[in-house]
N, C-alpha and C positions, 0 to 999 in steps of 0.2 A: 644078655643072658646073666643069670644070677647064680653064684656059687657061695656056699658058706663053709668056712674052715674053722673048726673048734680047736682052741688051744687051752686045755684044762690046766696046764702048769708050765713053768719055764722049761721043765724037762721035755715037754712035748714040742718045743720050738723047732728043733731040727727036722722032725717029721712034718710039721706044718709047713715049713719052708720048702721042703721037697715036694709036698702036695701042691703048694702054690706054684712052684717052678713048672710042674707038670701041666698046669693050666695055662701057662704063658704061650700065647700065639705069636702072630706077626706084629702085634702092637709093641711100641717101644716106650710109650709114656705111661707111667703108673703113678696115680695120684693117691697118696695115703692121707685120709681124713681121720681125725680122732682128737679127743681132748688131750690137754697137756698131761703127760704121764701114762697115756694109754698103752704105750709100748711100740710106737711107730719105728723109732730108731732101733730098738732091740730087734724087732722083726726084720727090718731091712738089713741089719748086720747079719742076721742068720740067713736071710735070703741070699745075700752076697756070698756067704760061705757055700751055700748049696749050689751057687752058680760058678764056683771055682775060684773065688777071690781068697787070697792068703788071709788066714784067720785074723792076724793083728792089724790089717790095713783098714777094715771097714769100721769107721768111727763116725760119730755125728759131725756134720760139717757146720755146726752152729756158728763158728767164728769165721769160717771162710765162705759160707753160703753154699759152695759147690765143692765136693770131693770127687776125684776121678780115680777109678779102680780099673784094673784089667784082670779078667779071668785067667787063671793059670791053665785051665783046661781048654778053653776055647779062644783065648786071646781077645775076647770081646771087650769093648769099652763099656763101662758102666759109670753113669754120672748120678751122684747122690746129692740132692738139693735139700737144704733146710731153709725154707723161705720165711721163717718166723720173723726175722728182723727187717724184712723188706717193708718199706713205708708205702709203696705205691706200685701200680702196674708199670708206670714210667721207669721206675728204678729197675724193675725186672727187664724191661726192654734195653736199658743201658748196659746191663751185664750180659746181654745177648741170649736170653733164654730161648728165644725162637730159633736161633742158630743151633743150639743144643738139641732142641726137639726135632729139627730137620736133619740132623746129622746121621740118623739111622742107628745111633748108639742107644742103649737102654738108659732111660731116665727115670729115676725113682725120686718122687717129690714128697717131702713133708711140708705141711701147711700150704697145700695148693690153693686153698680158698683165697689166699692173698693175691693170686694171679689168675683166677678162674677164667676171666675173659680171654686169656692167651692160650688156654689149653687146647690142643688139637681135638678135632671131632672124634678121633678114635682113641682118646685117652681111656685107660682102664681105671675105674674109680674103686678104691679099696677103702672100706670103712672099718676102723679098729674100734670095737666096742668093749668096754670093761663091764663084765657081768657082776651081779651082786655077790657071787662067790669068789670074785677076783680072777676068774678065768677070763679069757678073751675070745671074741668071735670076730673073724675076718669075713666081711661081706664083700665079695669081688663081683663088680658089675662090668661086664665086657660090652662093648658096643655091638649093636645088632648087625 
């Protein structure tokens, strides 16, 4: 199933994150595709806030590869991956990505194309597109 969420400006991010959260089902792995600078980290940060993560905690895990957050409202674990620096699928296996995916915790992935063969069949694919007017469109593709 395909859903589109329009984000006309940064001011619209909180509402877009709430709309995205309302679409979230039982799937736990969300793969965010988009070019460098498209706003994947910014959107995931806002999504984490919408899911109850304390505002200052959700940052890009660029240097640690994986950040762990806990929702203040639901106590749910959220793992935020930045896979940009991974060199290979083997490296992803070494850090135990499959264990995270199997944990039942919410996994939000930036640069998932680096480990695409490892993504579970029920991964939700999210494409962040930069439009000519600098707005963003999220295309959310849920498994059938």
